[in-house]
N, C-alpha and C positions, 0 to 999 in steps of 0.2 A: 255819476258826480255833476251839480249844478254848476254852476259860472262863477258862484263866490270858492266852492270847494277844489275846485278847477286853478282858480285866481292861487288862492292859497299857496296850492300846490307849487308852484312857480314861482317861488319869492327865493330868492337864491342864497347862495353863503351868507353872501355881509347883509342879509336879513329885507332889504329891498326887493320891489318886486320886477320882473322884465318890463321892458318896457310895450308886451302888448297887453298887461294885464286893466288898460283902459278898454281894450276891444273883445277880450276873452270871452263873454259874455256876452257877447251879442247876437240873433239869426244872422247865419247864414245868406247871404246877398242871393238875390235871384235876379238876373236880367226881363225885364221888360221887354227891349229888340228883339232878344236873342233866342232863340227858343231850345230849350233842354236836349241834349245831344240823344242820341237814342241809347240802350245798354249796344246794342250791335255793334254801334257803329264806335261808340269809348273802344269797347273791348278791342276789334279793331286798331282803333289810335296805339295802342298799346302791343299790338301781334308782334310776335320776330318778321322780321322781313328778309324778304333774300339778297343775300352779303354778297353772293357771287352768283351775277346775273347772265345767265346763258350756261350755270354748269349742269341741269336736268338733259338739255338739248344737247351738249358733245355728247355726257355721260349715253345719252339713247342714239346719239351717233355712232360713239362708238364701237359698242352692244351689236347693232344692224350690222355694222360693218364683219365684225365679227361672224357673225349668225353666215354670212354672206360666205367671207372664207373658209369655214369649216363645214358648210355645206360643198363647196367647189372643191376641196380636197376629199370629201367622199366620193361627189359622182367621181373623180378622178381613181379612188380605190375601183371600184367597180369597173 
């Protein structure tokens, strides 16, 4: 779809073009000051984050304590 076709497709129900019709066909801006972000960094920007900080460590610590307790119980049986 070229710029004109796109412009025609955004005409609203009243028959008037939306406010962006004057810029819809312009080329995408590229900054001369800031280099483009690497795809890896861009992907990281939108990656999920650890909402429960420290949760993994707590689970690991609990698992370790349980293993120690099971080991102690097993030794007492012998």
